[in-house]
C-alpha positions in Angstrom: 16.3 -2.1 9.1 18.0 -1.7 5.6 19.1 -4.4 3.0 19.9 -4.7 -0.5 19.0 -7.9 -2.2 19.3 -8.1 -6.6 17.0 -10.8 -7.2 18.4 -13.4 -9.3 15.9 -16.3 -8.4 12.8 -17.4 -7.1 12.6 -21.3 -6.7 9.9 -23.4 -8.6 9.6 -20.6 -10.9 11.2 -21.1 -14.4 10.9 -19.4 -17.8 11.5 -16.3 -19.1 8.5 -14.2 -20.5 9.7 -12.2 -23.5 10.2 -9.4 -23.9 7.3 -6.4 -24.5 7.0 -6.0 -28.5 8.3 -2.0 -29.7 10.4 -1.9 -26.6 13.3 -0.3 -28.3 17.0 -0.1 -26.6 17.1 3.3 -25.2 13.1 3.4 -23.6 11.5 2.2 -20.3 13.0 0.4 -19.2 16.6 0.9 -19.2 18.1 1.0 -16.4 17.2 -1.2 -12.9 14.3 -0.7 -11.3 13.9 -0.3 -7.2 11.1 -1.7 -5.5 11.1 -0.6 -1.8 9.3 -3.5 0.1 8.5 -2.0 4.0 9.0 -5.8 5.7 11.0 -6.9 7.1 12.7 -9.8 4.9 11.6 -13.3 5.1 7.8 -12.2 5.4 5.2 -12.5 3.3 4.9 -9.6 1.3 9.0 -10.3 1.2 8.6 -13.6 -0.2 6.3 -12.7 -3.0 7.6 -9.7 -3.4 11.1 -11.9 -5.1 9.3 -13.9 -6.4 7.7 -11.2 -9.1 10.2 -9.7 -8.7 12.3 -12.5 -10.7 10.0 -12.7 -13.0 9.7 -9.0 -13.7 13.2 -8.7 -13.8 12.7 -11.8 -17.0 9.7 -10.2 -19.2 12.2 -6.2 -18.8 15.5 -7.6 -19.1 16.4 -5.3 -16.9 17.7 -6.0 -12.9 14.8 -5.5 -10.4 16.0 -4.9 -7.0 14.1 -5.0 -4.3 14.9 -2.3 -0.8 13.7 -3.8 2.4 12.6 -0.9 4.7 10.8 -2.2 7.2 9.8 -0.4 11.0 6.5 1.1 12.6 4.4 -1.4 10.8 5.8 -0.2 7.2 5.4 3.6 7.9 8.8 4.0 7.0 9.1 2.5 3.9 5.7 4.0 2.5 6.7 7.2 3.3 10.3 7.0 1.5 8.4 5.3 -1.0 6.2 8.3 -1.6 9.0 11.2 -1.9 10.8 8.9 -4.5 11.0 10.2 -8.4 8.2 9.5 -9.8 9.6 7.7 -12.9 8.9 3.8 -13.3 12.0 2.7 -11.3 10.8 3.5 -7.8 8.2 1.1 -6.9 6.2 0.3 -3.7 5.1 -3.1 -2.7 3.2 -3.4 0.2 0.3 -4.7 1.3 -3.3 -3.5 2.6 -2.3 -2.8 6.5 0.4 -0.3 5.3 -2.0 1.7 2.7 -5.2 1.1 5.1 -4.3 1.0 8.5 -1.0 2.5 9.4 -2.4 5.8 8.0 -5.0 6.4 10.2 -2.9 5.7 13.3 0.2 7.7 13.9 -0.6 11.6 13.3 2.8 12.9 11.1 2.9 9.4 9.1 3.9 11.5 6.2 2.0 9.9 3.4 -1.4 9.7 2.4 -1.8 6.5 0.1 -4.4 7.7 -1.8 -3.3 11.2 -2.8 0.7 10.5 -2.3 0.1 6.9 -4.6 -0.5 5.7 -8.1 -2.3 1.9 -8.3 -0.1 -0.5 -10.7 -1.9 -4.2 -10.0 -3.4 -5.9 -7.3 -1.4 -9.1 -6.7 -3.1 -11.6 -4.6 -5.3 -11.9 -1.5 -4.5 -13.0 1.7 -6.2 -15.2 3.8 -4.4 -14.8 7.3 -5.1 -17.7 10.7 -5.2 -17.6 13.8 -2.1 -19.7 15.2 -0.8 -21.1 18.2 1.7 -22.8 20.2 1.4 -26.6 20.3 0.8 -27.4 23.7 -2.0 -24.3 24.2 -5.2 -26.1 25.6 -7.8 -25.3 22.7 -7.0 -26.4 19.3 -10.3 -24.4 17.8 -11.1 -21.1 18.2 -14.3 -22.1 19.8 -12.5 -23.9 22.9 -10.4 -20.4 23.0 -13.1 -18.4 24.0 -14.4 -20.6 26.2 -10.4 -20.6 28.1 -10.6 -17.0 27.7 -13.7 -16.7 29.2 -12.9 -19.3 32.5 -9.4 -17.3 32.3 -9.9 -13.5 31.4 -7.0 -11.5 30.9 -4.4 -14.7 30.9 -4.4 -15.7 26.9 -1.4 -13.3 25.4 -1.3 -13.1 21.9 2.0 -11.6 19.1 1.8 -9.1 16.5 4.0 -7.2 14.7 3.4 -3.7 16.5 0.3 -1.9 17.6 -2.0 -1.0 15.1 -0.6 -3.7 12.5 -3.4 -5.6 10.8 -2.9 -8.7 13.1 -3.0 -5.9 16.7 -6.8 -4.5 15.3 -7.8 -7.6 13.8 -8.0 -9.5 17.6 -9.0 -6.8 19.4 -11.9 -6.3 17.0 -12.9 -10.4 17.3 -11.6 -10.2 21.2 -14.2 -7.5 21.5 -17.2 -9.0 19.1 -16.6 -12.0 21.0 -16.9 -10.7 24.9 -13.3 -11.9 25.7 -10.7 -10.2 27.3 -6.9 -11.3 25.7 -3.3 -9.5 26.7 -1.3 -8.2 23.5 2.1 -8.3 23.3 3.3 -6.1 20.0 7.1 -6.9 18.2 8.8 -4.6 16.2 10.3 -8.4 15.1 9.0 -11.7 13.8 6.9 -13.1 17.0 6.6 -16.6 14.8 9.5 -18.0 16.8 8.2 -16.7 20.6 5.1 -18.4 19.4 6.6 -21.4 18.3 8.4 -21.7 21.4 5.8 -20.6 23.7 6.6 -17.5 25.0 3.7 -16.2 22.9 0.5 -17.6 22.8 -1.2 -16.9 20.0 -0.7 -14.9 16.5 -2.6 -14.2 13.4 -0.1 -14.7 10.6 -0.3 -14.7 7.4 -1.0 -18.3 5.4 2.6 -17.1 3.4 4.6 -17.8 6.5 2.3 -20.3 8.1 1.1 -22.9 7.0 5.0 -24.4 6.2 4.9 -24.3 10.4 1.9 -25.6 11.0 3.1 -28.5 8.7 5.9 -29.4 10.0 4.0 -29.4 13.6 5.6 -25.9 15.0 2.9 -24.8 15.5 -1.0 -25.3 15.4 -3.8 -23.6 13.2 -7.3 -22.7 15.3 -9.0 -20.9 12.2 -8.1 -19.3 9.3 -9.8 -15.6 8.5 -12.6 -15.0 5.9 -15.4 -17.0 5.4 -13.9 -19.5 3.2 -11.6 -22.6 3.9 -8.2 -23.0 1.9 -6.9 -25.7 0.0 -3.6 -26.3 2.0 -5.7 -26.2 4.9 -8.7 -27.8 4.4 -9.6 -29.1 7.8 -9.1 -25.7 9.9 -12.4 -24.1 9.8 -12.5 -20.7 9.5 -14.1 -17.7 12.1 -16.8 -17.0 10.0 -18.1 -20.8 10.9 -17.7 -20.4 14.7 -19.4 -16.5 14.8 -20.6 -15.4 10.5 -20.3 -11.6 12.1 -16.3 -11.9 12.8 -14.9 -11.4 9.2 -17.7 -11.6 6.2 -15.6 -11.3 3.7 -12.5 -11.5 5.2 -12.7 -7.3 5.6 -10.7 -7.9 8.9 -8.3 -10.9 8.5 -7.6 -11.0 5.0 -5.0 -9.3 3.3 -3.7 -8.3 0.3 -0.5 -7.8 -2.0 0.2 -5.2 -3.9 2.7 -2.7 -6.3 2.2 1.0 -6.3 4.0 4.0 -7.9 4.3 7.8 -7.0 1.5 9.3 -8.2 3.0 11.6 -11.5 4.5 8.4 -13.0 3.5 8.5 -16.8 0.9 6.8 -17.6 2.1 4.2 -20.3 4.8 3.3 -17.9 2.1 2.4 -15.4 0.0 -0.1 -18.1 3.2 -1.6 -19.6 3.5 -2.6 -15.6 0.3 -3.5 -15.2 -0.3 -5.2 -18.6 3.6 -7.5 -17.8 2.8 -8.6 -13.9 -0.7 -9.9 -15.0 0.8 -11.7 -17.4 3.6 -13.3 -14.7 0.2 -13.4 -12.0 -1.8 -15.4 -14.7 1.2 -17.8 -15.3 0.0 -21.5 -14.3 4.0 -21.9 -12.2 3.2 -18.8 -10.7 -0.4 -19.5 -9.5 1.0 -23.3 -8.5 3.0 -21.3 -6.0 0.9 -18.8 -4.4 -2.1 -21.3 -4.4 0.7 -23.3 -2.6 1.4 -20.7 0.1 -2.9 -20.3 0.8 -2.9 -17.5 -1.5 -5.4 -16.0 -4.1 -3.7 -14.7 -7.1 -5.8 -11.7 -9.0 -3.8 -9.8 -11.3 -6.2 -7.2 -11.2 -5.8 -3.5 -12.8 -4.5 -0.1 -11.3 -8.1 1.7 -10.8 -9.0 -1.6 -8.9 -6.4 -1.3 -6.6 -7.2 2.3 -6.0 -10.7 1.4 -5.1 -10.6 -1.7 -2.8 -7.6 0.6 -1.0 -10.2 3.6 -1.2 -12.9 1.5 0.4 -10.6 -0.4 3.1 -9.3 3.2 4.2 -13.0 4.0 5.4 -13.3 1.0 6.7 -10.2 0.8 8.9 -10.4 4.6 9.6 -13.5 3.8 11.3 -12.6 0.5 13.4 -9.5 2.2 14.9 -11.2 5.1 15.7 -13.8 2.8 17.6 -11.0 0.9 19.3 -9.7 3.5 20.2 -6.5 1.9 19.0 -3.7 5.0 18.7 -0.2 5.3 18.2 1.7 8.8 20.1 
């Protein structure tokens, strides 16, 4: 899938940010900035990336173009981004799964996150919600486990593909809970099939899950991590059922971050970090992200690089233990 879209607006965010002092005409940026989005339009990172893109356009005074290149769990977009010129006009906006999980699944991924990319900023962390079709005979994680033990292998769950975070997370949890679930991998967003009852379960990012839950199109069984989210205060976390399932959200939570090909000048990386942290810290952006169940962070590039390194090590070991491979 490929779509080039010029960001022109974002609902609920108003007001422009001043141009950085000292950025005279002829200096960076003096042309449009392209952001590779290795995710489908309307997905959680796509929604957030477009909100940020509009604000970054206002801050820098240049168009910010989002280019969707979804496929192979994000591999296609990340692989292409790794070979782009390291000039500050080519960026990658993506999530933990693409930078810490996918490279362990494909023997010939042709990109190495820790070597090919320079971290600019972590924008936020995102919990995932274990959702189900409204008519399934369980309403909590505990009821799901009891039902699964009485009906081994008869509960299916959807994911965005073999090796995606929803796939690996649910396989890990099923093993730890002693239950058997049947995996249905999708090449596109499986949410409509969960709403219609074609698929029973899906571990979905809060960004897109919350509106569907509040609209009674799906129901929430549990939230990843160890903290309930304000948007769904009555939905317990998976660790409330079993403390070992997801300590600190290491399995079920994700993050969104912005990267650039390695070799991009440090002054450009630093300027982008400064402007994006300003954007994330604005009251309007904080309110918008919290409403989607997200936790705004706005970290340094070094902090994101450190988190990506530890996540790579953790998920590499987990994927090996689960024996998940893509030929």
